[in-house]
DRENDO-1510 file (C-alpha; in Angstrom, 1 decimal, always signed):
<recs>
REC; n; res; u; v; w
REC; 1; UNK; -27.0; +12.5; +24.0 .
REC; 2; UNK; -27.3; +9.1; +22.4 .
REC; 3; UNK; -27.3; +10.5; +18.9 .
REC; 4; UNK; -24.3; +12.6; +19.8 .
REC; 5; UNK; -22.5; +9.7; +21.1 .
REC; 6; UNK; -22.9; +7.8; +18.0 .
REC; 7; UNK; -21.8; +10.6; +15.8 .
REC; 8; UNK; -18.8; +11.1; +17.9 .
REC; 9; UNK; -18.0; +7.4; +17.7 .
REC; 10; UNK; -18.1; +7.6; +13.8 .
REC; 11; UNK; -15.7; +10.6; +13.9 .
REC; 12; UNK; -13.4; +8.5; +16.0 .
REC; 13; UNK; -13.6; +5.6; +13.6 .
REC; 14; UNK; -12.9; +8.0; +10.8 .
REC; 15; UNK; -9.8; +9.4; +12.5 .
REC; 16; UNK; -8.6; +5.8; +13.4 .
REC; 17; UNK; -8.9; +4.7; +9.8 .
REC; 18; UNK; -7.2; +7.9; +8.5 .
REC; 19; UNK; -4.4; +7.3; +11.0 .
REC; 20; UNK; -3.9; +3.7; +9.9 .
REC; 21; UNK; -3.7; +4.6; +6.3 .
REC; 22; UNK; -1.3; +7.6; +6.8 .
REC; 23; UNK; +1.0; +5.7; +9.1 .
REC; 24; UNK; +1.3; +2.8; +6.6 .
REC; 25; UNK; +1.9; +5.3; +3.8 .
REC; 26; UNK; +4.6; +7.1; +5.9 .
REC; 27; UNK; +6.3; +3.8; +6.7 .
REC; 28; UNK; +6.4; +2.8; +3.0 .
REC; 29; UNK; +8.1; +6.1; +2.2 .
REC; 30; UNK; +10.7; +5.8; +5.0 .
REC; 31; UNK; +11.3; +2.1; +4.3 .
REC; 32; UNK; +11.9; +2.8; +0.5 .
REC; 33; UNK; +14.5; +5.5; +1.4 .
REC; 34; UNK; +16.1; +3.0; +3.8 .
REC; 35; UNK; +16.1; +0.3; +1.2 .
REC; 36; UNK; +17.6; +2.5; -1.5 .
REC; 37; UNK; +20.4; +3.5; +0.9 .
REC; 38; UNK; +21.1; -0.1; +1.8 .
REC; 39; UNK; +21.1; -1.1; -1.7 .
REC; 40; UNK; +23.6; +1.7; -2.8 .
REC; 41; UNK; +26.0; +1.1; +0.1 .
REC; 42; UNK; +29.6; -0.1; -0.6 .
REC; 43; UNK; +29.0; -0.2; -4.5 .
REC; 44; UNK; +32.6; +0.5; -5.7 .
REC; 45; UNK; +34.3; +3.9; -6.3 .
REC; 46; UNK; +31.8; +6.6; -5.1 .
REC; 47; UNK; +30.6; +9.0; -7.8 .
REC; 48; UNK; +32.3; +7.1; -10.6 .
REC; 49; UNK; +30.4; +6.5; -13.9 .
REC; 50; UNK; +29.5; +3.1; -12.7 .
REC; 51; UNK; +28.3; +4.2; -9.3 .
REC; 52; UNK; +26.1; +6.9; -10.8 .
REC; 53; UNK; +24.6; +4.4; -13.3 .
REC; 54; UNK; +23.9; +2.2; -10.3 .
REC; 55; UNK; +22.2; +4.9; -8.5 .
REC; 56; UNK; +20.0; +5.6; -11.5 .
REC; 57; UNK; +18.9; +2.0; -11.8 .
REC; 58; UNK; +17.8; +2.1; -8.1 .
REC; 59; UNK; +16.1; +5.3; -8.6 .
REC; 60; UNK; +14.0; +3.8; -11.6 .
REC; 61; UNK; +12.6; +1.3; -9.3 .
REC; 62; UNK; +11.5; +3.8; -6.7 .
REC; 63; UNK; +8.1; +5.3; -6.1 .
REC; 64; UNK; +8.5; +8.0; -3.4 .
REC; 65; UNK; +12.1; +8.9; -3.9 .
REC; 66; UNK; +13.1; +11.5; -6.6 .
REC; 67; UNK; +16.9; +11.3; -6.3 .
REC; 68; UNK; +19.7; +9.6; -4.5 .
REC; 69; UNK; +23.2; +10.9; -4.0 .
REC; 70; UNK; +26.6; +10.6; -2.3 .
REC; 71; UNK; +28.1; +13.0; +0.1 .
REC; 72; UNK; +31.4; +13.6; +1.6 .
REC; 73; UNK; +32.3; +15.8; +4.6 .
REC; 74; UNK; +28.8; +17.5; +4.4 .
REC; 75; UNK; +29.0; +18.1; +0.7 .
REC; 76; UNK; +27.0; +16.6; -2.0 .
REC; 77; UNK; +29.2; +15.2; -4.8 .
REC; 78; UNK; +26.9; +13.4; -7.1 .
REC; 79; UNK; +23.4; +12.0; -7.6 .
REC; 80; UNK; +21.3; +9.9; -10.0 .
REC; 81; UNK; +19.3; +12.9; -11.2 .
REC; 82; UNK; +22.3; +15.5; -11.5 .
REC; 83; UNK; +25.3; +13.1; -12.1 .
REC; 84; UNK; +28.7; +14.1; -11.0 .
REC; 85; UNK; +28.6; +17.7; -9.8 .
REC; 86; UNK; +31.4; +20.0; -11.2 .
REC; 87; UNK; +31.8; +21.3; -7.6 .
REC; 88; UNK; +30.6; +19.7; -4.4 .
REC; 89; UNK; +27.7; +21.6; -2.9 .
REC; 90; UNK; +27.4; +22.3; +0.9 .
REC; 91; UNK; +24.4; +20.6; +2.7 .
REC; 92; UNK; +22.3; +22.9; +4.9 .
REC; 93; UNK; +22.1; +22.0; +8.6 .
REC; 94; UNK; +19.7; +19.1; +9.2 .
REC; 95; UNK; +16.4; +19.8; +10.8 .
REC; 96; UNK; +17.1; +17.0; +13.3 .
REC; 97; UNK; +19.0; +13.8; +13.7 .
REC; 98; UNK; +17.5; +10.5; +14.8 .
REC; 99; UNK; +18.9; +8.2; +17.5 .
REC; 100; UNK; +20.1; +5.8; +14.7 .
REC; 101; UNK; +22.3; +8.6; +13.2 .
REC; 102; UNK; +20.1; +9.5; +10.3 .
REC; 103; UNK; +19.9; +13.2; +9.4 .
REC; 104; UNK; +16.6; +14.6; +8.3 .
REC; 105; UNK; +15.7; +17.8; +6.5 .
REC; 106; UNK; +12.0; +18.9; +6.3 .
REC; 107; UNK; +10.7; +21.1; +3.6 .
REC; 108; UNK; +14.3; +22.0; +2.5 .
REC; 109; UNK; +15.3; +23.8; -0.7 .
REC; 110; UNK; +16.9; +21.4; -3.0 .
REC; 111; UNK; +20.7; +21.8; -3.0 .
REC; 112; UNK; +21.1; +22.0; -6.7 .
REC; 113; UNK; +18.1; +23.8; -7.8 .
REC; 114; UNK; +16.4; +26.3; -5.3 .
REC; 115; UNK; +13.1; +26.1; -7.2 .
REC; 116; UNK; +12.6; +22.5; -5.8 .
REC; 117; UNK; +11.4; +22.1; -2.2 .
REC; 118; UNK; +11.2; +18.6; -0.4 .
REC; 119; UNK; +12.5; +16.4; +2.4 .
REC; 120; UNK; +15.8; +14.8; +2.5 .
REC; 121; UNK; +17.3; +12.0; +4.6 .
REC; 122; UNK; +21.1; +11.2; +4.9 .
REC; 123; UNK; +23.0; +8.3; +6.5 .
REC; 124; UNK; +26.8; +8.0; +6.2 .
REC; 125; UNK; +27.7; +8.9; +2.7 .
REC; 126; UNK; +24.2; +8.6; +1.1 .
REC; 127; UNK; +21.4; +11.0; +0.8 .
REC; 128; UNK; +17.8; +10.5; -0.7 .
REC; 129; UNK; +15.4; +13.3; -1.7 .
REC; 130; UNK; +11.7; +12.5; -1.1 .
REC; 131; UNK; +9.4; +13.3; -3.9 .
REC; 132; UNK; +7.3; +16.6; -3.4 .
REC; 133; UNK; +4.1; +14.6; -4.0 .
REC; 134; UNK; +4.9; +11.6; -1.9 .
REC; 135; UNK; +1.9; +12.5; +0.5 .
REC; 136; UNK; -0.5; +13.7; -2.0 .
REC; 137; UNK; -4.0; +12.8; -1.0 .
REC; 138; UNK; -3.4; +12.9; +2.8 .
REC; 139; UNK; -5.6; +13.7; +4.4 .
REC; 140; UNK; -8.5; +12.9; +2.1 .
REC; 141; UNK; -9.8; +15.9; +0.3 .
REC; 142; UNK; -12.8; +17.4; +2.1 .
REC; 143; UNK; -12.3; +15.3; +5.3 .
REC; 144; UNK; -11.4; +18.5; +7.4 .
REC; 145; UNK; -8.7; +16.4; +9.3 .
REC; 146; UNK; -5.6; +18.1; +10.6 .
REC; 147; UNK; -2.6; +15.7; +11.1 .
REC; 148; UNK; +1.0; +15.6; +12.0 .
REC; 149; UNK; +3.7; +13.1; +11.5 .
REC; 150; UNK; +6.4; +13.1; +14.2 .
REC; 151; UNK; +8.6; +11.1; +16.4 .
REC; 152; UNK; +7.3; +9.2; +19.3 .
REC; 153; UNK; +8.6; +11.6; +21.9 .
REC; 154; UNK; +7.1; +14.5; +20.0 .
REC; 155; UNK; +10.3; +16.3; +19.7 .
REC; 156; UNK; +10.6; +16.3; +16.0 .
REC; 157; UNK; +8.1; +16.7; +13.2 .
REC; 158; UNK; +8.3; +15.1; +9.9 .
REC; 159; UNK; +5.3; +16.7; +8.1 .
REC; 160; UNK; +2.2; +18.9; +8.8 .
REC; 161; UNK; -1.3; +18.4; +7.2 .
REC; 162; UNK; -3.8; +21.2; +7.5 .
REC; 163; UNK; -3.6; +23.5; +10.6 .
REC; 164; UNK; -1.7; +21.1; +12.8 .
REC; 165; UNK; +1.0; +23.4; +14.4 .
REC; 166; UNK; -0.6; +23.2; +17.7 .
REC; 167; UNK; -1.4; +19.5; +17.5 .
REC; 168; UNK; +0.8; +17.7; +20.0 .
REC; 169; UNK; +1.3; +13.9; +20.8 .
REC; 170; UNK; +0.4; +12.8; +24.4 .
REC; 171; UNK; +0.6; +9.0; +24.3 .
REC; 172; UNK; -0.5; +9.0; +28.0 .
REC; 173; UNK; -3.5; +11.0; +27.8 .
REC; 174; UNK; -4.8; +10.9; +24.2 .
REC; 175; UNK; -7.6; +8.1; +24.1 .
REC; 176; UNK; -10.9; +8.5; +22.2 .
REC; 177; UNK; -12.7; +6.9; +25.2 .
REC; 178; UNK; -11.5; +9.8; +27.5 .
REC; 179; UNK; -12.7; +12.6; +25.4 .
REC; 180; UNK; -16.3; +12.4; +26.4 .
REC; 181; UNK; -18.6; +14.7; +24.3 .
REC; 182; UNK; -15.7; +17.2; +23.4 .
REC; 183; UNK; -16.5; +18.4; +19.8 .
REC; 184; UNK; -12.7; +18.3; +19.0 .
REC; 185; UNK; -11.7; +14.6; +18.4 .
REC; 186; UNK; -8.0; +13.4; +18.5 .
REC; 187; UNK; -6.5; +10.2; +17.8 .
REC; 188; UNK; -2.9; +8.9; +17.4 .
REC; 189; UNK; -1.1; +5.7; +16.2 .
REC; 190; UNK; +2.5; +4.8; +16.2 .
REC; 191; UNK; +4.8; +2.3; +14.2 .
REC; 192; UNK; +5.7; -0.8; +16.4 .
REC; 193; UNK; +8.7; -0.6; +18.6 .
REC; 194; UNK; +11.9; -1.4; +16.9 .
REC; 195; UNK; +10.8; +0.0; +13.5 .
REC; 196; UNK; +11.0; +3.6; +12.2 .
REC; 197; UNK; +10.3; +6.2; +14.8 .
REC; 198; UNK; +7.1; +7.5; +13.3 .
REC; 199; UNK; +3.7; +8.5; +14.9 .
REC; 200; UNK; +0.7; +10.1; +13.5 .
REC; 201; UNK; -1.6; +12.3; +15.5 .
REC; 202; UNK; -4.9; +13.8; +13.9 .
REC; 203; UNK; -7.7; +16.1; +14.8 .
REC; 204; UNK; -11.3; +16.5; +13.5 .
REC; 205; UNK; -13.8; +18.9; +14.9 .
REC; 206; UNK; -17.5; +18.0; +15.1 .
REC; 207; UNK; -20.2; +20.6; +15.5 .
REC; 208; UNK; -21.9; +20.4; +18.9 .
REC; 209; UNK; -25.4; +20.2; +17.6 .
REC; 210; UNK; -26.9; +18.2; +20.6 .
REC; 211; UNK; -27.0; +21.4; +22.9 .
REC; 212; UNK; -30.7; +22.2; +22.9 .
REC; 213; UNK; -32.3; +25.0; +24.8 .
REC; 214; UNK; -33.3; +24.2; +28.3 .
REC; 215; UNK; -37.1; +24.7; +27.7 .
REC; 216; UNK; -37.2; +21.7; +25.2 .
REC; 217; UNK; -35.4; +19.5; +27.9 .
REC; 218; UNK; -38.1; +20.4; +30.4 .
REC; 219; UNK; -40.8; +18.9; +28.3 .
REC; 220; UNK; -41.4; +15.3; +29.6 .
REC; 221; UNK; -42.9; +13.9; +26.5 .
REC; 222; UNK; -40.0; +15.2; +24.4 .
REC; 223; UNK; -37.5; +13.7; +26.8 .
REC; 224; UNK; -39.2; +10.2; +26.6 .
REC; 225; UNK; -39.4; +10.4; +22.9 .
REC; 226; UNK; -35.8; +11.5; +22.5 .
REC; 227; UNK; -34.7; +8.7; +24.8 .
REC; 228; UNK; -36.6; +6.0; +22.7 .
REC; 229; UNK; -35.5; +7.5; +19.4 .
REC; 230; UNK; -31.7; +7.7; +20.6 .
REC; 231; UNK; -31.9; +4.1; +21.4 .
REC; 232; UNK; -33.1; +3.2; +17.9 .
REC; 233; UNK; -30.6; +5.5; +16.3 .
REC; 234; UNK; -27.8; +4.0; +18.6 .
REC; 235; UNK; -28.7; +0.5; +17.4 .
REC; 236; UNK; -29.3; +1.4; +13.8 .
REC; 237; UNK; -26.1; +3.4; +13.4 .
REC; 238; UNK; -23.8; +1.0; +15.4 .
REC; 239; UNK; -25.1; -1.8; +13.3 .
REC; 240; UNK; -24.3; +0.1; +10.1 .
REC; 241; UNK; -21.0; +1.5; +11.0 .
REC; 242; UNK; -18.2; +0.9; +8.6 .
REC; 243; UNK; -16.1; -1.4; +10.9 .
REC; 244; UNK; -19.2; -3.3; +12.0 .
REC; 245; UNK; -20.4; -3.8; +8.5 .
REC; 246; UNK; -17.1; -4.8; +7.2 .
REC; 247; UNK; -16.7; -7.4; +10.0 .
REC; 248; UNK; -20.0; -8.9; +9.2 .
REC; 249; UNK; -19.3; -9.0; +5.5 .
REC; 250; UNK; -15.9; -10.9; +6.0 .
REC; 251; UNK; -17.0; -13.2; +8.7 .
REC; 252; UNK; -20.6; -13.7; +7.3 .
REC; 253; UNK; -19.4; -14.4; +3.7 .
REC; 254; UNK; -20.7; -11.3; +2.1 .
REC; 255; UNK; -17.5; -10.4; +0.4 .
REC; 256; UNK; -17.8; -11.0; -3.3 .
REC; 257; UNK; -15.0; -12.2; -5.6 .
REC; 258; UNK; -14.6; -11.0; -9.2 .
REC; 259; UNK; -12.2; -12.6; -11.7 .
REC; 260; UNK; -10.0; -10.6; -14.2 .
REC; 261; UNK; -8.4; -12.7; -17.0 .
REC; 262; UNK; -4.8; -12.8; -17.8 .
REC; 263; UNK; -4.0; -13.6; -21.5 .
REC; 264; UNK; -1.0; -14.4; -23.6 .
REC; 265; UNK; +0.0; -11.2; -25.5 .
REC; 266; UNK; +0.9; -13.2; -28.7 .
REC; 267; UNK; -2.3; -15.4; -29.0 .
REC; 268; UNK; -4.7; -13.7; -26.7 .
REC; 269; UNK; -5.2; -17.1; -25.2 .
REC; 270; UNK; -6.3; -17.4; -21.6 .
REC; 271; UNK; -3.5; -18.0; -19.1 .
REC; 272; UNK; -5.5; -17.6; -15.9 .
REC; 273; UNK; -7.6; -15.4; -13.6 .
REC; 274; UNK; -6.8; -12.9; -10.8 .
REC; 275; UNK; -9.2; -13.2; -7.8 .
REC; 276; UNK; -10.3; -9.7; -6.6 .
REC; 277; UNK; -12.2; -9.0; -3.5 .
REC; 278; UNK; -15.4; -6.7; -3.9 .
REC; 279; UNK; -17.6; -5.2; -1.2 .
REC; 280; UNK; -21.0; -3.4; -1.4 .
REC; 281; UNK; -22.0; -1.5; +1.6 .
REC; 282; UNK; -25.4; +0.4; +1.8 .
REC; 283; UNK; -26.0; -0.2; -1.9 .
REC; 284; UNK; -22.6; +1.3; -3.1 .
REC; 285; UNK; -19.4; -0.4; -4.2 .
REC; 286; UNK; -16.5; +0.4; -1.8 .
REC; 287; UNK; -13.1; +0.6; -3.3 .
REC; 288; UNK; -10.6; -2.2; -2.2 .
REC; 289; UNK; -8.0; +0.5; -1.6 .
REC; 290; UNK; -10.3; +1.6; +1.3 .
REC; 291; UNK; -11.7; -1.7; +2.7 .
REC; 292; UNK; -8.7; -3.8; +2.4 .
REC; 293; UNK; -6.4; -1.6; +4.6 .
REC; 294; UNK; -9.4; -1.2; +7.1 .
REC; 295; UNK; -9.7; -4.9; +7.2 .
REC; 296; UNK; -6.0; -5.3; +7.9 .
REC; 297; UNK; -6.1; -2.6; +10.6 .
REC; 298; UNK; -9.0; -4.4; +12.3 .
REC; 299; UNK; -7.0; -7.6; +12.3 .
REC; 300; UNK; -9.2; -9.2; +9.8 .
REC; 301; UNK; -6.7; -9.3; +6.9 .
REC; 302; UNK; -6.1; -13.1; +7.1 .
REC; 303; UNK; -9.8; -13.7; +7.4 .
REC; 304; UNK; -10.5; -11.8; +4.2 .
REC; 305; UNK; -7.6; -13.4; +2.3 .
REC; 306; UNK; -8.8; -16.9; +3.2 .
REC; 307; UNK; -12.4; -16.1; +2.3 .
REC; 308; UNK; -11.2; -14.9; -1.2 .
REC; 309; UNK; -9.0; -18.0; -1.6 .
REC; 310; UNK; -11.7; -20.4; -0.7 .
REC; 311; UNK; -14.4; -18.8; -2.8 .
REC; 312; UNK; -12.0; -18.6; -5.9 .
REC; 313; UNK; -11.1; -22.2; -5.7 .
REC; 314; UNK; -14.6; -23.3; -5.1 .
REC; 315; UNK; -15.8; -21.1; -8.2 .
REC; 316; UNK; -13.1; -22.1; -10.7 .
REC; 317; UNK; -12.0; -25.6; -9.5 .
REC; 318; UNK; -13.9; -27.2; -12.5 .
REC; 319; UNK; -12.3; -24.8; -15.1 .
REC; 320; UNK; -8.7; -25.5; -13.6 .
REC; 321; UNK; -9.2; -29.2; -13.7 .
REC; 322; UNK; -10.5; -29.2; -17.2 .
REC; 323; UNK; -7.4; -27.1; -18.2 .
REC; 324; UNK; -4.5; -27.8; -15.9 .
REC; 325; UNK; -2.4; -25.1; -17.7 .
REC; 326; UNK; -4.7; -22.3; -16.1 .
REC; 327; UNK; -4.0; -20.9; -12.8 .
REC; 328; UNK; -5.9; -18.5; -10.3 .
REC; 329; UNK; -3.7; -15.7; -8.8 .
REC; 330; UNK; -4.5; -14.6; -5.3 .
REC; 331; UNK; -3.1; -11.6; -3.4 .
REC; 332; UNK; -1.2; -12.6; -0.4 .
REC; 333; UNK; -0.4; -10.2; +2.5 .
REC; 334; UNK; +2.4; -10.3; +5.2 .
REC; 335; UNK; -0.1; -11.4; +7.8 .
REC; 336; UNK; -0.9; -14.4; +5.7 .
REC; 337; UNK; +2.8; -15.3; +5.4 .
REC; 338; UNK; +3.5; -14.8; +9.1 .
REC; 339; UNK; +0.7; -17.2; +10.0 .
REC; 340; UNK; +2.2; -20.8; +10.7 .
REC; 341; UNK; -1.0; -22.3; +9.5 .
REC; 342; UNK; -1.2; -20.7; +6.1 .
REC; 343; UNK; +0.7; -23.5; +4.4 .
REC; 344; UNK; -1.7; -26.1; +5.6 .
REC; 345; UNK; -4.7; -24.0; +4.8 .
REC; 346; UNK; -3.5; -23.7; +1.1 .
REC; 347; UNK; -2.8; -27.4; +0.8 .
REC; 348; UNK; -6.1; -28.4; +2.2 .
REC; 349; UNK; -7.9; -25.9; -0.1 .
REC; 350; UNK; -6.3; -27.2; -3.3 .
REC; 351; UNK; -6.7; -30.9; -2.2 .
REC; 352; UNK; -10.4; -30.4; -1.3 .
REC; 353; UNK; -11.1; -29.4; -4.9 .
REC; 354; UNK; -8.9; -32.0; -6.7 .
REC; 355; UNK; -6.4; -29.3; -7.8 .
REC; 356; UNK; -2.6; -29.1; -7.5 .
REC; 357; UNK; -0.5; -26.2; -6.1 .
REC; 358; UNK; +0.5; -25.4; -9.7 .
REC; 359; UNK; -3.1; -24.3; -10.3 .
REC; 360; UNK; -2.5; -21.4; -7.7 .
REC; 361; UNK; -0.3; -18.3; -8.1 .
REC; 362; UNK; +0.5; -16.3; -4.9 .
REC; 363; UNK; +0.9; -12.6; -5.6 .
REC; 364; UNK; +3.3; -11.2; -3.0 .
REC; 365; UNK; +1.9; -7.7; -2.4 .
REC; 366; UNK; +3.8; -4.5; -1.9 .
REC; 367; UNK; +4.8; -4.2; +1.8 .
REC; 368; UNK; +5.7; -7.7; +2.4 .
REC; 369; UNK; +8.9; -7.6; +4.7 .
REC; 370; UNK; +11.4; -10.1; +3.3 .
REC; 371; UNK; +13.7; -9.1; +6.4 .
REC; 372; UNK; +11.4; -11.2; +8.4 .
REC; 373; UNK; +13.0; -14.6; +8.4 .
REC; 374; UNK; +9.4; -16.3; +8.9 .
REC; 375; UNK; +8.0; -14.5; +5.9 .
REC; 376; UNK; +10.8; -15.4; +3.5 .
REC; 377; UNK; +10.9; -19.0; +4.7 .
REC; 378; UNK; +7.1; -19.5; +4.3 .
REC; 379; UNK; +7.4; -18.0; +0.7 .
REC; 380; UNK; +10.2; -20.5; -0.1 .
REC; 381; UNK; +8.3; -23.3; +1.4 .
REC; 382; UNK; +5.2; -22.6; -0.6 .
REC; 383; UNK; +7.3; -22.2; -3.8 .
REC; 384; UNK; +8.9; -25.6; -3.1 .
REC; 385; UNK; +5.4; -27.1; -2.6 .
REC; 386; UNK; +4.6; -26.2; -6.3 .
REC; 387; UNK; +2.7; -22.9; -5.8 .
REC; 388; UNK; +3.7; -20.2; -8.3 .
REC; 389; UNK; +5.1; -17.0; -6.8 .
REC; 390; UNK; +4.4; -13.6; -8.4 .
REC; 391; UNK; +5.9; -10.2; -7.4 .
REC; 392; UNK; +3.0; -7.8; -7.6 .
REC; 393; UNK; +3.3; -4.1; -8.6 .
REC; 394; UNK; +7.0; -4.6; -9.6 .
REC; 395; UNK; +8.7; -1.2; -10.1 .
REC; 396; UNK; +7.0; +0.5; -7.2 .
REC; 397; UNK; +7.6; +0.5; -3.4 .
REC; 398; UNK; +9.4; -2.7; -2.1 .
REC; 399; UNK; +9.6; -4.3; -5.5 .
REC; 400; UNK; +13.2; -3.4; -6.4 .
REC; 401; UNK; +16.0; -5.4; -7.7 .
REC; 402; UNK; +17.2; -6.7; -4.3 .
REC; 403; UNK; +13.7; -7.8; -3.6 .
REC; 404; UNK; +13.7; -9.7; -7.0 .
REC; 405; UNK; +17.0; -11.3; -6.3 .
REC; 406; UNK; +16.0; -12.5; -2.8 .
REC; 407; UNK; +12.7; -13.9; -3.6 .
REC; 408; UNK; +13.5; -15.8; -6.8 .
REC; 409; UNK; +9.9; -15.6; -8.0 .
REC; 410; UNK; +8.3; -17.3; -11.1 .
REC; 411; UNK; +6.9; -14.0; -12.6 .
REC; 412; UNK; +6.9; -10.2; -12.0 .
REC; 413; UNK; +3.8; -8.1; -12.6 .
REC; 414; UNK; +4.8; -4.7; -14.1 .
REC; 415; UNK; +2.6; -2.0; -12.3 .
REC; 416; UNK; -0.1; -0.5; -14.3 .
REC; 417; UNK; +1.2; +3.1; -13.8 .
REC; 418; UNK; +4.1; +2.3; -16.2 .
REC; 419; UNK; +1.9; +0.8; -18.8 .
REC; 420; UNK; -0.1; +4.0; -18.9 .
REC; 421; UNK; +3.1; +5.9; -19.6 .
REC; 422; UNK; +3.8; +4.0; -22.8 .
REC; 423; UNK; +4.0; +6.6; -25.7 .
REC; 424; UNK; +3.2; +9.4; -23.2 .
REC; 425; UNK; +6.2; +9.7; -21.1 .
REC; 426; UNK; +9.8; +8.9; -21.9 .
REC; 427; UNK; +10.8; +8.1; -18.4 .
REC; 428; UNK; +7.9; +5.5; -18.0 .
REC; 429; UNK; +8.6; +3.9; -21.4 .
REC; 430; UNK; +12.3; +3.6; -20.6 .
REC; 431; UNK; +11.4; +1.8; -17.3 .
REC; 432; UNK; +9.0; -0.7; -19.1 .
REC; 433; UNK; +11.9; -1.4; -21.5 .
REC; 434; UNK; +14.2; -1.9; -18.5 .
REC; 435; UNK; +11.9; -4.3; -16.8 .
REC; 436; UNK; +11.4; -6.3; -20.0 .
REC; 437; UNK; +15.2; -6.6; -20.3 .
REC; 438; UNK; +15.5; -7.7; -16.6 .
REC; 439; UNK; +12.8; -10.5; -17.0 .
REC; 440; UNK; +14.5; -11.6; -20.3 .
REC; 441; UNK; +17.9; -11.8; -18.8 .
REC; 442; UNK; +16.8; -13.6; -15.6 .
REC; 443; UNK; +14.4; -16.0; -17.4 .
REC; 444; UNK; +11.5; -14.8; -15.3 .
REC; 445; UNK; +7.9; -14.6; -16.8 .
REC; 446; UNK; +6.6; -11.2; -17.3 .
REC; 447; UNK; +2.8; -10.1; -16.6 .
REC; 448; UNK; +2.0; -6.6; -17.6 .
REC; 449; UNK; -1.0; -4.9; -15.8 .
REC; 450; UNK; -3.2; -2.0; -17.0 .
REC; 451; UNK; -3.2; -2.7; -20.7 .
REC; 452; UNK; -6.1; -0.7; -22.1 .
REC; 453; UNK; -5.4; +0.0; -25.7 .
REC; 454; UNK; -4.2; -1.9; -28.8 .
REC; 455; UNK; -1.3; +0.5; -29.1 .
REC; 456; UNK; -0.1; -0.6; -25.7 .
REC; 457; UNK; -0.5; -4.2; -26.5 .
REC; 458; UNK; +1.3; -3.8; -29.8 .
REC; 459; UNK; +4.2; -2.0; -28.3 .
REC; 460; UNK; +4.7; -4.7; -25.6 .
REC; 461; UNK; +4.1; -7.6; -28.1 .
REC; 462; UNK; +7.0; -6.3; -30.2 .
REC; 463; UNK; +9.3; -6.2; -27.2 .
REC; 464; UNK; +8.3; -9.3; -25.3 .
REC; 465; UNK; +6.0; -11.8; -27.2 .
REC; 466; UNK; +6.0; -14.3; -24.3 .
REC; 467; UNK; +4.6; -11.9; -21.9 .
REC; 468; UNK; +1.1; -12.1; -20.4 .
REC; 469; UNK; -1.2; -9.1; -20.4 .
REC; 470; UNK; -3.9; -8.1; -18.0 .
REC; 471; UNK; -6.3; -5.1; -18.4 .
REC; 472; UNK; -9.4; -3.7; -19.6 .
REC; 473; UNK; -8.4; -4.5; -23.2 .
REC; 474; UNK; -8.4; -8.3; -22.3 .
REC; 475; UNK; -11.4; -8.1; -19.8 .
REC; 476; UNK; -12.6; -6.3; -16.9 .
REC; 477; UNK; -13.1; -8.0; -13.4 .
REC; 478; UNK; -16.5; -9.8; -13.4 .
REC; 479; UNK; -18.5; -12.1; -11.2 .
REC; 480; UNK; -18.4; -15.8; -11.9 .
REC; 481; UNK; -21.6; -15.7; -13.8 .
REC; 482; UNK; -20.3; -13.2; -16.4 .
REC; 483; UNK; -17.1; -15.1; -17.2 .
REC; 484; UNK; -17.1; -15.7; -20.9 .
REC; 485; UNK; -16.0; -19.3; -21.9 .
REC; 486; UNK; -12.9; -19.3; -24.1 .
</recs>
């Protein structure tokens, strides 16, 4: 029974982690569509050449949206992908309409080309088409998880994963603590009140291996041994659960920090380092894409960020003092920027090691809500103190043109997905050139991630000699002891 309790606890933890990741991803998809429609609203004459060009620029900077268009009287008139249509096309009836007036289509046939199937969302005279692969990777392959994205009242379904038709959301009853030893485990999570009306409910079945024959349970010696063994297993597995281990690693200082160099493209001269969190659990490296979201879901995101910042400044303070032009870049989350004490923490950290704010670059990560006045105020305050501000993963998710204009950053970091497309995909290469032109016209520094070949470096050097490069060509992330002196 003790062993079964432990196993089911691990299954519940797995479901909770899956729900946190899926809900966060669904919010990114929904918010990107909302941002595109907000950016495209009231942009001159609808479906004019200038308007279609604007829609295309917005689309270039989207990750999960494949098209954006304008409607009138329930008819699609133009879009970024198809241009101005010769004849307006009638929209099918929506699957459902939200309280805010947004109409949604789920698994709908594309209006222009019936071979394309995907989701759509419309508001007023704008419509966006979600990419068919927007949710690839959910649930994780081999996990056996069934899941459903739906509204809080359960009346409308956004998307199904696995065999989830009979999976219902009951906010009043579904609690992992109330499921006892039931082999079918369920868990749910919802977006905060006031935001998008999105919830996720998931299910995972665990075989009921603990049902032993009655004759085994009648043997007193076996009962005593099973009880003692169960206590040992309970202690061992609880101590080794993912959440417990991660909590101990963050609070106990077992998170490692590796450093990846950033170099000037023209001279290959060192410009700085990016500090990257690394974690080994049970002898294996755990991907940051797994443990960082888990830490944030556990409320430990700020503790992890501060641990990395303190360690990075402690490790590199002498190098930074010897060469004041160098900087260390650190990823900053929305939770950090909402913390009123974060500014004092940063100032104390740089002063403690005899550094200046100019030695530190803050990478504003994807998902940072600039609509939050406290967040935007904190960013501007830190920049006013002398800290550099970079927009990370530019060209994906939140990092669109409106985001850039509002933030007034010192540099933008072009996402590695576009660098890998150089020479291989015309669209990716076009976006790289587009971002280079943006940085040049606005006088903003450009950092290009994911440079792995000399061909990529040569292409970028020819177009933006002043850019800074980051990638395996210039150096992989390594611990402090393996940094090569320049």
